[in-house]
LOKEBA-502199 format. One line per 3 residues: number of its first residue (from 1); their letters; for each residue x, y, z of N, C-alpha, C. Coordinates in nm, 4 decimals. Atoms other than C-alpha are relative to their C-alpha. Layout:
BEGIN
NUM) A) X:Y:Z:X:Y:Z:X:Y:Z ~ ...;
//
This chain:
BEGIN
1) MEE) -0.0669:0.0916:-0.0903:7.1163:13.4889:9.3142:-0.0990:-0.0673:0.0944 ~ 0.1001:0.0543:-0.0902:6.8200:13.4428:9.5479:-0.0819:-0.1095:-0.0660 ~ 0.0791:0.0994:0.0729:6.6340:13.2476:9.2796:0.0719:-0.1345:-0.0027;
4) IRN) -0.0770:0.1241:0.0065:6.9143:12.9900:9.2540:-0.0039:-0.0726:0.1344 ~ 0.0018:0.0613:-0.1322:6.9216:12.9279:9.6299:-0.1342:-0.0666:0.0301 ~ 0.1328:0.0533:-0.0278:6.5506:12.8626:9.6381:-0.0491:-0.0966:-0.1068;
7) APY) 0.0399:0.0932:0.1054:6.5481:12.6353:9.3344:-0.0451:-0.1318:0.0639 ~ 0.0550:0.1204:-0.0632:6.3379:12.3263:9.4154:0.0941:-0.1205:-0.0046 ~ -0.0879:0.1161:0.0108:6.6022:12.0763:9.2968:0.1120:0.0022:0.1024;
10) LNE) -0.1066:-0.0068:-0.0994:6.8527:12.1998:9.5560:-0.0431:-0.0579:0.1341 ~ 0.0505:0.0521:-0.1259:6.6316:12.0840:9.8405:-0.0252:-0.1505:-0.0057 ~ 0.0243:0.1423:0.0153:6.5904:11.7323:9.7022:0.1292:-0.0796:0.0199;
13) EDR) -0.1142:0.0900:-0.0097:6.8162:11.4335:9.7584:0.0643:-0.0126:-0.1380 ~ -0.0675:0.0109:0.1289:7.0787:11.4003:9.4865:-0.0357:-0.1311:-0.0691 ~ 0.0374:0.1183:0.0788:7.0176:11.1469:9.2088:0.0914:-0.1186:0.0272;
16) ISR) -0.0953:0.1068:-0.0273:7.3285:10.9479:9.2900:-0.0454:-0.0808:0.1221 ~ 0.0422:0.0681:-0.1216:7.1914:10.8656:9.6335:-0.1176:-0.0935:-0.0227 ~ 0.1165:0.0842:0.0275:6.8835:10.7104:9.4776:0.0333:-0.1239:-0.0835;
19) LPD) -0.0378:0.1179:0.0786:7.0778:10.4583:9.2686:0.0054:-0.1237:0.0886 ~ -0.0108:0.1233:-0.0793:7.0478:10.0986:9.3863:0.1462:-0.0453:0.0099 ~ -0.1380:0.0470:-0.0214:7.3625:9.9350:9.5247:0.0521:-0.0796:-0.1186;
22) ALI) -0.0450:0.0835:0.1125:7.3756:9.6886:9.2345:0.0493:0.0860:-0.1161 ~ -0.0426:-0.0888:0.1085:7.4012:9.9737:8.9845:0.1288:0.0734:0.0374 ~ -0.1238:-0.0645:-0.0460:7.6636:10.1535:9.1919:0.1166:-0.0983:-0.0115;
25) HHI) -0.1046:0.1022:0.0104:7.8617:9.8292:9.2101:0.0416:-0.0208:-0.1452 ~ -0.0312:0.0201:0.1418:7.8364:9.7839:8.8341:0.0829:0.1170:-0.0538 ~ -0.0731:-0.1191:0.0461:7.9528:10.1396:8.7652:0.1433:-0.0021:0.0533;
28) MSF) -0.1316:-0.0006:-0.0631:8.2424:10.1074:9.0083:0.0866:-0.1181:-0.0424 ~ -0.0785:0.1175:0.0414:8.3479:9.7687:8.8676:0.0988:0.0337:-0.1111 ~ -0.0906:-0.0406:0.1069:8.5181:9.9554:8.5825:0.1195:0.0784:0.0531;
31) NDA) -0.1051:-0.0813:-0.0608:8.7408:10.1472:8.8249:0.0913:-0.0828:0.0885 ~ -0.0898:0.0542:-0.0993:9.0410:10.0608:9.0317:-0.0646:0.0219:0.1370 ~ 0.0608:-0.0101:-0.1327:8.9376:10.0019:9.3942:0.0348:0.1318:0.0690;
34) KYA) -0.0398:-0.1268:-0.0614:9.1304:10.3131:9.4997:-0.0992:0.1103:-0.0376 ~ 0.0907:-0.1049:0.0460:8.9057:10.5365:9.2896:-0.1437:-0.0293:0.0406 ~ 0.1342:0.0374:-0.0452:8.5927:10.3441:9.3844:-0.0191:0.0400:0.1464;
37) VQA) 0.0085:-0.0391:-0.1406:8.6660:10.4007:9.7537:-0.0020:0.1525:0.0106 ~ -0.0010:-0.1463:-0.0025:8.7449:10.7674:9.6880:-0.1353:0.0575:-0.0405 ~ 0.1308:-0.0478:0.0460:8.4077:10.8024:9.5155:-0.1033:-0.0032:0.1119;
40) SVL) 0.0953:0.0090:-0.1097:8.2400:10.7251:9.8464:-0.0312:0.1363:0.0618 ~ 0.0271:-0.1338:-0.0525:8.2616:11.0960:9.9312:-0.1039:0.0757:-0.0833 ~ 0.0947:-0.0689:0.0879:8.0209:11.1839:9.6487:-0.1388:0.0140:0.0606;
43) SKR) 0.1342:0.0010:-0.0555:7.7131:11.1068:9.8499:0.0027:-0.0642:0.1378 ~ 0.0061:0.0589:-0.1336:7.6247:11.0301:10.2112:-0.0349:-0.1485:-0.0073 ~ 0.0420:0.1386:0.0129:7.4626:10.7095:10.0979:0.1121:-0.0902:-0.0509;
46) WVD) -0.1103:0.0779:0.0559:7.7843:10.5972:9.9235:0.1106:-0.0286:0.1014 ~ -0.1108:0.0072:-0.0951:7.9991:10.6212:10.2357:0.0442:-0.1435:0.0274 ~ -0.0353:0.1382:-0.0326:7.9838:10.2487:10.3138:-0.0229:-0.0979:-0.1139;
49) VWK) 0.0300:0.0907:0.1112:7.8873:10.1082:9.9730:0.1245:-0.0738:-0.0476 ~ -0.1236:0.0645:0.0473:8.2507:10.0335:9.8841:0.0327:-0.1263:0.0792 ~ -0.0285:0.1164:-0.0834:8.2594:9.7790:10.1684:-0.0675:-0.1263:-0.0514;
52) SFP) 0.0712:0.1166:0.0536:8.0301:9.5516:9.9681:0.0240:-0.0192:-0.1493 ~ -0.0282:0.0151:0.1437:8.1807:9.5871:9.6185:0.0304:-0.1448:-0.0348 ~ -0.0295:0.1370:0.0418:8.1705:9.2493:9.4430:0.1166:-0.0078:-0.0987;
55) FLK) -0.1093:-0.0051:0.0971:8.4430:9.3618:9.2003:0.1144:0.0784:0.0630 ~ -0.1159:-0.0663:-0.0597:8.7830:9.4386:9.3524:0.1160:-0.0057:-0.0975 ~ -0.1111:-0.0099:0.0941:9.0484:9.5604:9.1135:0.1055:0.0910:0.0612;
58) FDR) -0.1096:-0.0753:-0.0604:9.3814:9.6708:9.2606:0.1150:0.0079:-0.0984 ~ -0.1111:-0.0217:0.0929:9.6522:9.8204:9.0429:0.1071:0.0807:0.0715 ~ -0.1116:-0.0658:-0.0685:9.9873:9.9088:9.1962:0.0343:0.1335:-0.0652;
61) SSF) -0.0345:-0.1241:0.0700:10.0343:10.1782:8.9307:-0.0922:0.1162:0.0367 ~ 0.0879:-0.1089:-0.0436:9.7456:10.3772:9.0837:0.0612:0.0755:0.1186 ~ -0.0754:-0.0653:-0.1061:9.9937:10.4669:9.3604:0.1370:0.0355:-0.0557;
64) SED) -0.1315:-0.0408:0.0499:10.3186:10.6543:9.2970:0.1065:-0.1000:0.0449 ~ -0.1083:0.0959:-0.0265:10.6477:10.4623:9.3026:0.0448:0.0003:0.1460 ~ -0.0460:-0.0080:-0.1382:10.7401:10.5868:9.6489:-0.1093:-0.0350:0.1011;
67) KKH) 0.1131:0.0320:-0.0872:10.4005:10.4800:9.7898:-0.0343:-0.1490:0.0008 ~ 0.0249:0.1443:0.0004:10.4407:10.1012:9.7730:-0.0657:-0.0439:0.1301 ~ 0.0559:0.0374:-0.1302:10.3682:10.0706:10.1441:-0.1460:0.0461:0.0112;
70) SFI) 0.1384:-0.0492:-0.0016:10.0522:10.2818:10.1007:-0.0917:-0.0918:-0.0796 ~ 0.0783:0.0941:0.0805:9.9307:10.0444:9.8290:-0.0304:-0.1257:0.0801 ~ 0.0169:0.1216:-0.0790:9.9846:9.7408:10.0518:-0.0998:0.0246:0.1128;
73) MFV) 0.0919:-0.0325:-0.1095:9.8086:9.9081:10.3438:-0.1422:0.0209:-0.0506 ~ 0.1327:-0.0239:0.0559:9.5200:10.0163:10.1213:-0.0719:-0.1316:-0.0273 ~ 0.0634:0.1289:0.0310:9.4514:9.6630:9.9957:-0.0333:-0.0737:0.1291;
76) DMV) 0.0264:0.0640:-0.1295:9.4837:9.5277:10.3495:-0.1234:0.0610:0.0669 ~ 0.1134:-0.0682:-0.0638:9.2344:9.7880:10.4763:-0.1325:-0.0311:-0.0705 ~ 0.1229:0.0353:0.0720:8.9820:9.7097:10.2030:-0.0512:-0.1348:0.0491;
79) FLF) 0.0418:0.1311:-0.0500:8.9791:9.3475:10.3194:-0.0365:0.0050:0.1483 ~ 0.0271:-0.0106:-0.1421:8.9841:9.4452:10.6875:-0.1397:0.0572:0.0269 ~ 0.1285:-0.0666:-0.0226:8.6784:9.6719:10.6612:-0.1128:-0.0536:-0.0863;
82) RED) 0.1002:0.0572:0.0900:8.4941:9.4632:10.4036:-0.1134:-0.0649:0.0781 ~ 0.1150:0.0665:-0.0596:8.1442:9.3525:10.4929:-0.0133:-0.1385:-0.0611 ~ 0.0099:0.1404:0.0394:8.0335:8.9924:10.4464:-0.0828:-0.0175:-0.1277;
85) FDI) 0.0618:0.0158:0.1318:7.9457:9.0024:10.0747:0.0960:-0.0760:-0.0898 ~ -0.0837:0.0769:0.0917:8.0714:8.7643:9.8080:0.0746:0.0905:-0.0977 ~ -0.0794:-0.0696:0.1012:8.3407:8.8767:9.5655:-0.0164:-0.0755:-0.1317;
88) KRF) 0.0140:0.0629:0.1316:8.2629:8.8069:9.2017:0.1335:-0.0028:-0.0735 ~ -0.1256:-0.0085:0.0739:8.5954:8.9246:9.0637:0.1042:0.0736:0.0842 ~ -0.1129:-0.0593:-0.0709:8.9275:8.9937:9.2337:0.1164:0.0085:-0.0971;
91) SVH) -0.1101:-0.0200:0.0923:9.2154:9.1380:9.0366:0.1085:0.0824:0.0679 ~ -0.1141:-0.0774:-0.0488:9.5615:9.2527:9.1381:0.1029:0.0059:-0.1124 ~ -0.0956:-0.0250:0.1073:9.8082:9.4048:8.8941:0.1195:0.0725:0.0625;
94) WEK) -0.1197:-0.0562:-0.0629:10.1617:9.4652:9.0225:0.1187:-0.0381:-0.0859 ~ -0.1030:0.0336:0.0989:10.4069:9.4698:8.7347:0.1415:0.0315:0.0456 ~ -0.1361:-0.0392:-0.0379:10.7058:9.6524:8.8801:0.0330:-0.0576:0.1366;
97) SAN) -0.0238:0.0663:-0.1283:10.7917:9.3998:9.1459:0.1376:-0.0654:0.0089 ~ -0.1337:0.0605:-0.0020:11.1487:9.3002:9.0617:0.0727:0.0412:0.1278 ~ -0.0786:-0.0228:-0.1213:11.3767:9.2721:9.3641:-0.0860:0.0316:0.1226;
100) DNR) 0.0870:-0.0223:-0.1142:11.0823:9.2820:9.6018:-0.0501:-0.1358:0.0490 ~ 0.0323:0.1334:-0.0510:11.0565:8.9649:9.8098:-0.1406:-0.0102:0.0580 ~ 0.1300:0.0030:-0.0654:10.7263:9.0626:9.9701:-0.1173:-0.0087:-0.0964;
103) VSM) 0.1115:-0.0074:0.0950:10.5193:9.0878:9.6531:-0.0824:-0.1279:0.0011 ~ 0.0755:0.1254:0.0057:10.4247:8.7215:9.6339:-0.0714:-0.0263:0.1318 ~ 0.0672:0.0180:-0.1300:10.3471:8.7131:10.0084:-0.1247:0.0861:0.0097;
106) DVN) 0.1147:-0.0907:-0.0050:10.1185:9.0157:9.9813:-0.1109:-0.0467:-0.0937 ~ 0.0997:0.0439:0.0990:9.9428:8.8940:9.6670:-0.0664:-0.1291:0.0454 ~ 0.0582:0.1247:-0.0511:9.8955:8.5478:9.8181:-0.0975:0.0277:0.1143;
109) RWS) 0.0871:-0.0335:-0.1130:9.7489:8.6980:10.1369:-0.1328:0.0559:-0.0498 ~ 0.1231:-0.0603:0.0523:9.4981:8.9033:9.9352:-0.0850:-0.1006:-0.0761 ~ 0.0781:0.0976:0.0772:9.3994:8.6228:9.7007:-0.0646:-0.1029:0.0924;
112) LAS) 0.0590:0.0936:-0.0956:9.3459:8.3871:9.9946:-0.1098:0.0673:0.0824 ~ 0.1072:-0.0731:-0.0684:9.1432:8.6570:10.1709:-0.1252:0.0041:-0.0873 ~ 0.1155:-0.0025:0.0903:8.9203:8.6745:9.8629:-0.0727:-0.1346:-0.0018;
115) VKY) 0.0617:0.1334:-0.0069:8.8580:8.2988:9.8963:-0.1042:-0.0037:0.1123 ~ 0.0944:-0.0046:-0.1121:8.6855:8.3709:10.2291:-0.1341:0.0619:-0.0419 ~ 0.1210:-0.0658:0.0504:8.4340:8.5774:10.0298:-0.0516:-0.0680:-0.1258;
118) NVQ) 0.0507:0.0811:0.1109:8.3603:8.3004:9.7780:0.0302:0.0604:-0.1367 ~ -0.0404:-0.0625:0.1260:8.5537:8.4664:9.4967:-0.0293:-0.0940:-0.1173 ~ 0.0349:0.0799:0.1170:8.4407:8.3507:9.1526:0.1026:0.0100:-0.1119;
121) EIT) -0.0986:-0.0214:0.1065:8.7144:8.4924:8.9306:0.1183:0.0770:0.0575 ~ -0.1220:-0.0661:-0.0484:9.0746:8.5885:9.0066:0.0936:0.0253:-0.1163 ~ -0.1034:-0.0354:0.0965:9.3272:8.7696:8.7909:0.1186:0.0531:0.0786;
124) IAV) -0.1223:-0.0431:-0.0670:9.6834:8.8033:8.9176:0.1043:0.0278:-0.1066 ~ -0.1062:-0.0380:0.0932:9.9436:8.9913:8.7163:0.1120:0.0629:0.0818 ~ -0.1145:-0.0515:-0.0743:10.2765:9.0294:8.8933:0.1233:-0.0096:-0.0879;
127) GQC) -0.1267:0.0036:0.0720:10.6167:9.1099:8.7562:0.0884:-0.1083:0.0586 ~ -0.0933:0.1009:-0.0469:10.9184:8.8952:8.8165:0.0243:0.0165:0.1497 ~ -0.0190:-0.0021:-0.1450:10.9454:8.8073:9.1862:0.1337:-0.0632:0.0357;
130) HNS) -0.1346:0.0418:-0.0414:11.3061:8.7833:9.3069:0.0517:-0.1201:-0.0791 ~ -0.0574:0.0975:0.0938:11.4243:8.5827:9.0048:-0.0693:-0.1361:-0.0012 ~ 0.0748:0.1255:0.0081:11.1548:8.3169:9.0298:-0.1428:0.0304:-0.0455;
133) AYE) 0.1371:-0.0173:0.0462:10.8057:8.2624:8.8961:-0.0939:0.0098:0.1195 ~ 0.1019:-0.0093:-0.1046:10.4990:8.3472:9.0993:-0.0645:-0.1370:0.0183 ~ 0.0586:0.1307:-0.0303:10.3642:8.0359:9.2707:-0.1391:0.0200:0.0608;
136) IPH) 0.1384:-0.0116:-0.0466:9.9870:8.0105:9.3134:-0.0181:-0.0880:0.1236 ~ 0.0209:0.0811:-0.1214:9.8890:7.8955:9.6644:-0.0943:-0.1177:-0.0265 ~ 0.0820:0.1193:0.0202:9.7406:7.5452:9.6806:-0.1436:0.0213:0.0449;
139) RLL) 0.1368:-0.0267:-0.0497:9.4420:7.6678:9.8821:-0.0833:0.0737:-0.1037 ~ 0.0698:-0.0721:0.1061:9.3546:7.8965:9.5940:-0.0412:-0.0963:-0.1113 ~ 0.0318:0.0976:0.1051:9.3669:7.6085:9.3477:-0.1143:-0.0931:0.0398;
142) NCK) 0.1052:0.0868:-0.0492:9.1267:7.4114:9.5660:-0.1294:0.0742:0.0349 ~ 0.1157:-0.0815:-0.0329:8.8753:7.6940:9.6024:-0.1228:-0.0456:-0.0793 ~ 0.1199:0.0537:0.0662:8.5250:7.5622:9.5253:-0.0802:0.1060:-0.0741;
145) SL) 0.0810:-0.1045:0.0638:8.3750:7.8983:9.4283:0.0586:0.0480:-0.1333 ~ -0.0609:-0.0435:0.1260:8.6227:7.9589:9.1425:-0.0532:-0.0806:-0.1160;
//
């Protein structure tokens, strides 16, 4: 047991902490933002890296059905605490939105917030919104970075 405690690799910084931000961002781009933010506990150096992710993917299904409000708050907080880095890709997937009048308002708020970060690509997948089609905001259509 004493040999394991004194092993030289235990005194060194972990390998994850030595990865450059660009590589961490690339790895996390395959995950939903919820899991990318949760991964920030893996290393001290990762604590604030999620604030500069250029790939933001939000999926309502990553939260349980009774946690709709938690999902909305989570996405709002990601934008609130985000540092001033451009967003390459923003994606929101919210399929089970029938009979929910707020869905289009929330999705519009997030997509317009991504415009402030010079978003280059947007994917919006929402279910039927109170018996009407989702309407893309005009400001989003006029975004020069897309």
